[in-house]
N, C-alpha and C positions, 0 to 999 in steps of 0.2 A: 384247666384246658381250655381251649380256645376252640370253639365249633364257629366262628365268624362266617365262612363262607355257608354252610348248612342255611344259616338264619338269613340269606337273601330271598330265600321264599317267605311269601306272608302266612302261609298256615304253619310252617315251622318256627316262626318267631312267636305265632302267637300261642305257642304250648305253654302250660303253666309249668312253674320250675320241677315240680314234683314229679314229672314227665322228662324234662330236659335231663334229670341227672344220671337217665339212662343211655343218653347218647353217647355212643364213643367215634372217635377218629374214623373215617374209612382208611386212611392209611396207603392209599393209591399204589405208591412203590413198593409196598409189599407183596402183590400181586406178582408171581413168577411168569415166565414165559409159558410153563406146562399149565398155568391157571388160566391164561389167556386159550391158550390150544384147547382146553377142556370146554370153556365157555363157547366158543366157536362152533366146537363139533356139535354141542347140544342144542345150540341155537340154529344150528344149519338143518339138524335132525328135526327139530320143532318145525321149522317151516316146512322143510318137504312134508313132513306127515300133517301137521297141524292145520295146515292150508286147507285141508279137505274136512278133517275132522270137528276143527274148533268152532265154536260160535264165532259168526262173522266177523264181528271188531277186533279180533286178536291181532292178524296179522297188520292194518293200520294202526292197529292201537300199541304194535311195538315202536313205530315212530312218533306218535304221538306222546308217548311214555319216555322219550329220548334215548331208546335203545337202539345198537347196532349190533350186526350179527358177529363183527369181527373182533369187537374187543368188549371186556368188564365193561359196565357203566360206571361213568363217574359221577357221584352222587349230586354236585352241583350241576351238570348237564341234565341228570333226572328232575332235579328240583326246578330248572329252568324252564322244561318242557310241561311237568305236571301243574306248574304255577297257571299256566293256561287254561286248564281246566279246573282250576281252584282245589287241587291238592297239592301235598309237599311228601317229601321222603328224609328219612334219618336212618342212618346206621346204627346197629345196637349190636350187643355182645351175647350172640345165640338168642336162646328161649328168653323170653321175659315172662313176669306174672300175667296170667289170662287177664286179671282185672284192668291193668296199665296197657296191656295190648288192644282191649277195647276202647280205653279212652282215647288211646292214640287215632283209634279209627274214628270215634266221635268228633274228634279234631281235624277230619280229613288228612292225615298223615299216615304214611306207608312205613311200616316199621321193617328195616332191610337188616338183614343179619351182614353183616361185613367179611365174614370169611366165603371161602367157594369150598366146594367139595373137592377131596382127592380124586385123582383120575380112576383109582381104583373103586371108587364109587359113583362113576360117572353118570349110572341109569337112575341111581335114586340115594337119596342118604336120608336118614331117620332126623337128622341135625337141620335146622334152619340154614340156608346159605344164600348167600345172592342171587344165584341162579333162579331157586325157588321164587325167593321173595320179586326180585324185578322182573325176571322174565315169565314168573306163574302171575303174579298179582296186578303188576303195572298195566300190562295192556290191556285188561277188560275195564282199568279203571276208566278209559275213554268214555264208555258206555254208560250215559247219565242214568237209565232207571237203575243200572248194575250199582253205580257207587253211590245213588241215593239210597239203596238197599245196605250197602255197607258202611256208611256213615250211620244209619237210623241203628243198625245192629248194636254198633258200638257204643250208641247212647243208652240203649237198652242194656248191653254188657256189662255197661260200668256201674248198674245200679244192682246189679245181681248177688244173692248173697253166697256166700261162699264159705267152705268148712277149713278146718285145720288138715282132713283128708285130702282137699285137692291141693294144698300146699306142699304136701308131702308127696302127693303124685307128680306135681308141676317138678319139684327137686330132683326126684328120680328119673323122671323123662330126660332132664336137662342132663343130670350124671350120664345117663348111658347115650345120648347123644354125641354127649363131649367125647367120652371114650371111644364109639365106632369111628371118629374121623381123626383120632389120634393113628400115625404111621407107625407105632410101635406099642400097640396096646395090648395088656397081656390078656390070652385069652381066657383067663378063670376070673380076670376081673370084669370083663364083659360078662360073663354068664351070669356073676353073681349082681352084676346091675339089672340085669333083664329078668333077674328073679324078683328084685327089688320092686321092679315095675309091676310084674305081674301081682305079686303081692299085695302092693297098692292099690291095684285095678280090682283084685278080689276082696277087699278089705273097706271100700270106701263108705259103707251103709249105706243109707239111704242117699241118693245124688242130691247135692245141692242146687239150686237155680243155675250157678256157675256152670257145675259138671252138666248138667241138660243142655244148657245155652252151647256149650263147648260141642255137643252132639251135633246141634242144628247148624254150629258154625261148619264144624268136619263135613257136614253132608252137601252143604251148599258151597261156602265161600272155597273151600281146598278141594272137594270131591264132586261137586255138582256137576249133572248134565242138564242139557236143554232141550226141548223139541217134543219129539215122540217116544214111547217107549221103542218102538222098531229101530228110528232111526235119528237118536239123539245126538245133539254136539256138545262138546266139552266147553266148560267154562272155571272149573274149579281149578285153582292154581296148583294143587299138587298134583292133579294130573297134566295140567299143561307144563309143569316143569321137570317132569319124569318122562323121558323119553322110553322107559320100559314100561311103564303101565298105561301112557296115554294109547300104547297099541293094543296090550293084552285086554284093556277094560273092555273096550268094545266085542270081546269074545263073547259067545253064548253061556260059558259056564259064568258067568258075572252077572248075577242076576239085574235085572233093572225095574224097580219100582217107582210108582208116581211119588213125587214129594210130597207129603201132608204133615200134620201135627205127630201122627203115628212115627215119623222118623226119630222123635227124641227117644225113642224106647230101644233103638240100636246104638250099641258101645261100639268102639272103634280101636284098632291096633295100629298105632304109628307105625311099627316096624315090620307088616306085614302088607301084602295086596289085600284091597278090599272084596269081601265075598260077593256084596252085593252094592250099588251103587241109586242114587235117587233122580227121578228125571222131573226137573220143573216145567209146564208148557209155555211160561215166561216169569220174568222178572217180578211181576207184581203179585203172583201167587207166593212169592218167597216174603215179602210184605205181609199179605195175608196170613201167613203160618206165623211168622214173627209175632204180629198183632195177637194171634190166638193164644201163643205161648206168655205172651206179658199179661194177658190178662190174669193169667194165675201167678202171676209174680208177687210177693210183697210189696214193691213200691206201689204198685196197683190197689192191692186187696187192704193193705193197712191193717187196722185193729189188732185183736190178739193174736191172729194169723200170723201177722208179719213181728209182731212183737216176740211171739216164739220161734220164729226163725231167728231173730237177732240174738235172743239167748243163746241158740243152740250153736250160733256163727261164731261166737266168744269173740268177734273181729269187733272193730270200730265200726258203728252202723248210725243211721240218721232217723229218728223218730220224728213225722212231721204232724203236728197240731192241726186241726182246723183253722185257725187262725193265720196259721202260715209260718209260725215259728217252727223253726228246726232245731232240735236236740242231738249234739252228736258226741258220742260216747260206747263204751261198752255196756251193752244192756245187760243188767245182771238178775232183775226180777220185775215184776208188773201183778198187778190183781184185776180181777175182773169179778163184775156184779153175776147176778143170778142168768142173767140172758147173755153173758159171756162178752160184755163189752169192757174194755179196759178202763178203772176210774184211779188207776195210780201206776206211775212207771218210777223205776230207779235204775241210773246208771252206777258203774264203780269205777273210779278214776279219773283221768284228765276229761273232761266234757267242755265242749264250746255250744254256744247259742248262733244263730243264725236266719237271717230271711233271705229269700230269693237268693239260696247259695252265697251270700254275702255275711260274715261274722258281724255280730253285733259289738260295736265298741264298749269295751270293759268287760264282754263276757266270752272271753277265750279260756282255753283249756288252762293256762295259769291261774286265772281266775279260779273258775271250778275244778280246781286240781283234784279234790278227794271226791268227785262224784256229782249227783245232782239228782234230787226227787222231786216229784210233782203230781198234784193230783189233776186228773180229766174228768170233763163234764161240765154239768149244769149246777147252778147253785139250786138250794130248795126254794120250792114255791116261786118260780121264776120261769116266766114264758120265754122269757128272751136269753141265749146263750151271752155267756159274760163276756166274752170275746167281741160281741155286737151292742155291749153297754153305750147310751150315750154319756153325755157329761152328768144330765139328770139321772140318769138311773146309777152312777157310781155314787153320786151325793146321797140319793136314796138308800144305796146300800151301806153305806156309810164309809164307803173307801174315796177317804180324801186324805190328801197329804198332812203328816203330822199329825193325825187324829188315829187313837186305838180302833179297830173294829174287829169284828167277829163274823167270819164266814163260815157256813153251812152248806155243804154241798149235799147233792141228792144220795151219794154212795154213804155219806155217813161222816166224811172227812170235815174237821172241823180246823180252820185257822185263826189264831187270836193272836193280834200283833199290832204295832205300829205302822202305818202304811208310810214308806219311806218315799216311791215313785212308782208312778204309772207309764209302761214304755208302750206306745201303738205305733202304729203305721198303715196307712190304707184305711184308715176307718175302722182298722181291726185292734184291740188289746191284745196284747202278745204277753206281756210279763207286768206282774205287780210284786214290788220288792218290801219284805217287812223286815223290821227291826224289833227284838225283842219276842220273837214270836214263839208260839208253841203248835205242831201241827199234830192232830191225833187222828186215829181212826176209829170206826163205829164201837170198836171194842175198849176204846179208851187208850190203845197202845200208842208211846209217843213216838211219831214219825220223823219229828224235829222238836231240837230243844233249843232253847233261848240262849243257853250258853255256847252254841255252835256259831254263833254269829249271824249276819244278814241271810235272809231266805230270800230267795228269787223265786216265785211261782210262775212255773207256764201255765198259758189261758188257752183254753181250747177244749170244745165240747168232746171233741172225739179225734183218733190217731187216723188220719187218711192215707197214713203212705210211711213205710219203712223201707229203708235202701242200706245196701252194703257202703261202708266209706264214709268220710265225712261231708258235710253238706260244702263247707269252703275247704277244700282240699287243698288250696295252696297256703291257706293261714295253718291248718290244723297239720297237715304232714310235712313237718319240716324234713324228717328222715324217712326217704320211702325205703319199701323192704326191696333189698338186693339178693341175690343169691350169692354164695359163699364161693361157689365152683365159678371158676373160670374156663373159656375156650382154652384148647391147646395150640400152640404155636411152636411149630419144630424150628430147630435150629439145623440149616442145610448145612451136610457133609460136603467135603470137596468133590466127590462123585457126583452128588445129585445137581452141584452148582454146575459141573461140566455138562451135565443133560441139560439143564436151563439155556447154557451157552448154543447147546445144538438146536433148542428148540426155536431161540431167537434168529438165528442164522438162517432157517427155514422160512421165519416169520418176514424178515427182511428183504428176503428173495421173493415171497410172494407179493408182498408189497410194492417192493422198489423194480419189480420186473428184473433183477440183477442178473449176475452172471451165475450162469443154470450148471455150470460147468462142478463147480465145487460142491454141490449136493451129493456126488458121489464120493467125496471124502467124507460130509456129514456121514453118509450111508455107512462107511467103513468102520467111523468110529460107533455110531449106533451097534454094529455087528460085534466089533471088539468088547467093546466095556459096558454096553446096556441092552444085551438079549433080550429083557422082558419086555422091553419098550415096543407099543406097537403104534402109538398116534404120531408120534415125529415122523415113524416110517410111513403111515398114511399119508401127512401132511406132503411129504417128499414127491410120493407116486403121484398126489392131486398135481403138484406144479407141473410135472415131467408130462403127465398126460394132457393138460390145458395147454402146456406150451408145444405141444409136439417134439421134444427133443429127448435124448439119450433113451430110445427105445429098448436096448439091451438092460440099462439098468431098471427100468420101469419094469420090465419082465421079472428081474431078480427079485426086485422087492416086492412083486405082487405075490410071486409064488413063496415068499417067506411068510407073507401074511396069509394066505390061504392056509398053508402048513401049520402056521399058529393057531389059527381059528380051529383047525380040523383036531390037532392036538390039544389043545385048551379050551373045551367049550366054553368057558365062561365068557372068552373074548371071540367067539363064534359070531353071534348077531352086532357086534359092535362092528366088527370086521366087513361083515357083508354089507350092512347098513351104511359103512364108510364107502366101500365099493360104490354103491347105490348113489351116494351123493357126488360121488367124482362124475359118473356118468350123467346126472341131473343135478346141474350146479344152481345154486339158488339166484334168484334173480340179482344182478348187481346194484339196484338202488338201496337194496336191503342191508348193504355191503359197509356203504360208506357212511 
């Protein structure tokens, strides 16, 4: 499939292949006239309300992100605009795995769900959609301090340890969000899906680094407030794109707490309004809190702590030696000395070696397909770490190509074999390769037998970092994890297509200032065949009011909408807000 147009943006073009695999075509032609009407209503509502409560760059940010009020954004237009501030955008199919989402942020690319919410979910949808992603996330990107935070968060999140339970929760949330956006979803199926999400949330065990980071992401990027506790402004995309919660969140019953590291203790439910929100005095505070949390993470702590997290994760992780060597694979075992320092590591299954996130030639996962094991630490009676040995030090230790040598580590591990190769970089020794080698531990247990072939020994005094994922993801992750559930795309029946036609006629009339007389015919058809509709009627009323034509028809439509709002309370606020928008139109400069 081709995404040529999307890649005109340098940020998008620079994405590695394992991330590009999530990209889907936007298929702009699939958006219906109702979809555009939903977008327009939400954007006008946002402008009307958010101009007073959103953090200041929101409104000019709309234009900087290539957004208009009148129609759903075209991805290429957004990319052209975002490219000027060093960002890009791609369309994907609903929720993508958290680790991939974080990586996109690190590459300064916004992930936008191609779909748009149904009219019945106009106020809020648990599913990611183009309103949330573009109208929520994109406008604030223009703020330099904020987008620095966003990309920095992505680079840290991309290294976070995640668990099998994280994946189960991701799949459960994705399945629920897809069901909720299906026009004909079975209520029992939705209940079952909600129960599955609840079950996963209650059986997460000790939350992983990714689970804790996702809370910080939720309380800042999605639901963050900035300023003072008494009069905060909205910057979180979840609030900016919800015409319901952006209003209710400012009410007294929603608690306002200062944002600090304590926010990591607060779980969240994507299907319900939030009981409390966190306020940051400025965006620098977001980075400070993120730094504080990052200091507790495996990629900074390394050692036995990080290795233990890697074993628990059961996912591909990268172990970094102090020499700079990166070992990527599934860590299944490690040994520590009396002081708790690791002196031996073991991976099972395909493993790759890398330096500076680039795979070492000849050390890919096809070569190390059955796993990898190696000591960690110093040689006995040596003041210098093996990674720092000079040519003379190597000769003195008997580490000479073609000669047999015997190395004794402080840990008690012994390596006896013929030196085949010494691999160095930037004055650091990283790998020593042996033939006909025997590796034993302090108790004489054989860790590597000569019959197993060539032995590549990693070199490094200690394990300085452990993070989730491969070091060279491009080389390692040829097949990326993708969900088996796909978003639902409805086939429209004849009646729905007729309603689309009516919406399009109203839109054409508004844009072209055409013949207003035929709006009466559209209204008659709505009354006859689409009595449930309220938004098309509201759009007709808007045109009649603004043009000062057909006052009798306008009065009839207004009475119908007032009665609908009264008799069907779920539409009451939407309709009354629509009346307000008619009397207080948005500035024209934001419409075109």
